[in-house]
N, C-alpha and C positions, 0 to 999 in steps of 0.2 A: 363507491362501488364497493359490494360486500366481500364476502369471501368467498373464492373458487374451490371446487374439490377435484381432485387429480388422485384417480389409483396408478399405486405404484407398477402394476404390470402396463397401465396405460400410458406411461412415460412418451412411448415413441410418437404417441399425439403430438404433444409437448415440441418435441426434438423435430417431428418433418414440420413441425408449421413454424420453428424458428429456424430451419435449413433451408428453406424456399426463400425467407429474405435476408438472414444472415451468416456470415461464417460464426462458426458456434466452436467456442473454445470452454474448457472446462477442466478439473482436478484430474486426472489419471495417476494410477499405479504403472510407476517403472522399477522395479526391484524392492527396495524396504521404502524407496521414497514416494511422495504424493504432490506431482507438478504440473504444471496448469500446459496444455496442448492443444489445440484444432483438433475437433473432433472428427473419426472418420467411420466411426464403428461406435454406433450404441451402447452395445455392450462395454464400451470404456468406461462411460461414464460414473463416478463415485456417489455416494450417496453415505456411505458409512466409514467415515474419517474424520480426523480430530482438526486437523489443517493443514493446509499446502506446504511443503516444506519451503519452500520460495512464496514470498506475495507474487499477484500478478501484476505486481507496478511494472515489471520489465515489457509490459504490452504498451504501455503507453508512455512508457519513460526507459528504451531500450538501454541496454548495458553499452553498447555503441552502436551508435545514428547519425547516418549520413546528411548533415546538415543541407551542404549545395557541392556541386562538382563544378570544375572549370579547367581549360586547357591555356598552357603555357606556351604559346605556339602564336606570334604576331601576324603571321602569314595566315594560318587558318579561316576559316568561316567565323569560327568561335573563338577565334582567339583572344584570350584575355577577358572574356565572358562569364559571367557567372551564371550555369545553368541551375535552376529551382530543381531539386528532389520532388518526385509526384507522390502528391497526398496519401493519403490511405484509401486503397481502391474501391473497398467496400465496408460497407457494416458489418460490426460484431455485435456477439454477443456473449457475455461471458456466465456462465452459469456454473451454479452451484458456489459463488463466491460468497465468504463469509464476511458478516458484518463489519467487523474490524478490519477488513481490509479494504470495503467499499468505504467506511470511514477516513480511512487513510487517503483516499482518493479526494475528497472534500477539503481537507485539510490541505494537498499538495494544490488542490485549486487555488488557494489563496496565496499558494508560493509563485506558481506561474502562469495565474490570469487572473494578478491581483489590481491590475487597470491597464488602460490600453498604452500606456508609454512603458509595461514591464511584461506586455503579453508574449506569450511561449506559443507561437503559434503551430510548432511540431505536436506539443501536448495539448492543444485547445484542440485541433485535427482529428486527433485519435479519441479525445474525451466526446465528442460531438457525435461519432461516429460509433460508439459502442454502448450496448444497453446490459444494463447489472439487474440478473436474476438473483437475488441472494438465498443463502441456503442456513436457517435457522440454528443456532450449537444447544441440542440438547443437553451434550456434557460437554464441557468446555475442559481443556487440558488442565491440568493440575498448575502449570506456568501462568496462564491466562490470567488476567487483572483487568480486564476489558471495563469492568464495571464500576473501577476507578477513576479511571480517565472519560470519563463521561461518553460513556457505551453501554451496550449490554448485547448478551448474546444473540438476543433476537433485535438487535437495533435497525433503525430502518434510514439512517444515513446514508445518504450518498445513492441509494438502493431505485430501481425502477420498480422491481418486486420483490417482496419477501416469501420464502417458501419456510413453511412449516414442515417437519416430519412425523407423521402420524403412527410409524409402521408399515402401513399396507397401503397408507394413502398419503397423498400430498395436499396441504392446505396453502393455496395464492391467494395474497393479497398483495393487489394493486399498489402503487403510493405514486406514482406519474403517469400523466396521461399517455406518455408514452408505453408504459408497464400495462396500463388498464386495454389501452387498445390488443395488448397480445394475449391477455388472458380472458377477453370478453365471452369469448365463444363457449368456454367450460364450464361446466356443470354448477350453479349456487350451491354452496353450503349450507347445512342447516344454521340456524343463527346460535344453537349452541356450543359451537365450534370456538367461539371467540372465547366462552372460560375456559376451556379447555388449553387452548393456546395461553391465555393468562396462567394459568396452573404451572404448563411447561415453561413459560417463559422464569415465573419465580423459582422454579426448581433448579434451572439452571443457574439462575443469580446465586441462589443459595449456595452451590457448591462451589463459587468463588470465596477462598477465604482471606485471601491478601487483603490486607487495610493499608490504603496509602494515605498520608496525611502532606498538603502541600500548600494551604492556607502559608505558613513561615515565608516558603520558597516564594512564592507572590508577592507578598506583601513585604519582605523587607528591601533595601535598599539592592543595586546593582552589585557595587563595591564590595557591600558588607558578604553576599555569597561569593561573589568572587575570589575575596582576599581570604578566604575561610580556611583556616589550618588544615581541615578535614581533607583537603586533596592532596594534603603532603602525605598521606598514609594510603588514600584509595588508590593513586596509580603505580604502587607496588608492585602489585601482583601483575598487572599488565602486560600485554606482551607486545601492544599495537597492532596485532595482527590483521585488524578490521572487518572479522568477520559478524559483529555486529552490525556494525553499518550496512554490508552488500544484503546481511538477509533483511533488516529491518523496512517495513514497506513506505515510512516518512521518510528516510533519508534520502537527500536529492543532493548530494554535494556532487560536480561534473568539471570535466578538464575538455577545454578544446585545441584540438593540433590539426595543423593542415599536412596532408600523408601524397605524398607525390611521385610517380614513376614514371619516368620521359617525360613526354608534353601533359600528362594525366593527373589529377590533381582533385583532391575532393578534402573537405572541411569534416571532421567528424567529432561529434561530443562522446567523452567516454566518460562513465560511472568514477568518482573518485572519491576518496574518503580522508576525514580530519585526525584520522589514526594515522596516517601517513605523514613523517617530517617532510615530503617533498611537495605535499598540498599546498604549504603556504611557504615555499622556499623560493624567495626572492631573487632575479638574476646578479644582483646585487652580493648577493651572497647571504645576506640578513635572513632570519626566518623567526619571525616574532610567536610562532610556536614552537623554537626549537628543541623542547624537552618533553618528556611521554608526560607528565603532570601538567604541561599546558595542553596537550592534546586530549586526554583525558579529560580533564575540565571543561574544553570547549562541547566536547559530545553532550555531555550531560547540563550544562546550562543552556546550550543551544535547544537543547528539546523542552526542559522545566522551567527556562526562564526567559531566554531570549523570545523562542516563539510564540511564548503567549501574550507577553509584550509587542508584540509585531503584528500579531494573527486574532487580533480581537478576543485574547481569551484562549485560543486553542491550542493545546498542549500536542508538543510535536511529539507524540507516543499514544499508539491505539491500545496497548495492553496484550498485544499478541500473544508475548511471551516468546516469539523467537532466537531474540540474543539471550536469553538466559539458557535454552537449550543449548547453543552453537558456542558460546564461551569456553573455551579451553581452559580457564584458570577459576571457573565459577563465580565471576563477577554477575550478582546477581540484581539488576535495576530498581528491583523493589527495595530491597535495602540501602542502595544507595539513596533514591529520593527519600526515602524516609530519614536516614540519617543525616542529609542536606536541611530537611527541614527542620531536626532537632540541633 
């Protein structure tokens, strides 16, 4: 299928079609931040924004997620029986997701759905019931570096539809069968639009000035990188606040706890962070990552050495630049990677 055309002033046609089948989520502006929310008013949908403050990861991997419920009462009819939490009740569409965030989901698919023995049913349920309609980045942030981690401001990985903003109109490209079925009724775009999109893509990629080198990181022995003296210096400025991990679209560490009140109980999964000493604190009192150096090293080794080794070369970073923006002590992941490589 070729490209489809939709005038900006007719975006309501797309929204109405989506709303009939799906719950529609999109980035909306609240105060100075742009974050994801369920759309109730067409006017809330943004097209002119750099990127959402938080990635939409929480819609698939919630910060707190109930896994199942139970009753601690042997006399009750359902006493000591685990009660499954209902799956996602309705299919959804994420409108205007940036290509970097969509790629992050493709990476996390390899973590949560690598094989049948390690399948995360909670993640899979939400992924299967969600359509991703992307919005290409014509003007990437100055902290973006997606082109250096196997992506692009116009990347299609993980998307069902990619939209390109041409000012007064949108060009829609179907990528999957599900995406093509959503846009099949719209007007066909002229064949010349392909060259316009290619020019916009080249222009957007040229605005990303960062250059990363990872060849040495990936080729060196694991212990050679792990034991390098560079980590003795890097960790000194870090305060282990964890902001980088909570804003990251690919970080996926979690903790599981049982919560009870009276006879009622539930098992919940909560986001956790490798920046916290408690994350690896054993019941015995031993902590294999008991120092700040250990924790800082873990974050960067995990993304740029361990994950590529385990996930068929996929780097645990999509170049969104959020961690650079929120770090209170100005640790720049781009500098870290280049220094690791040296």
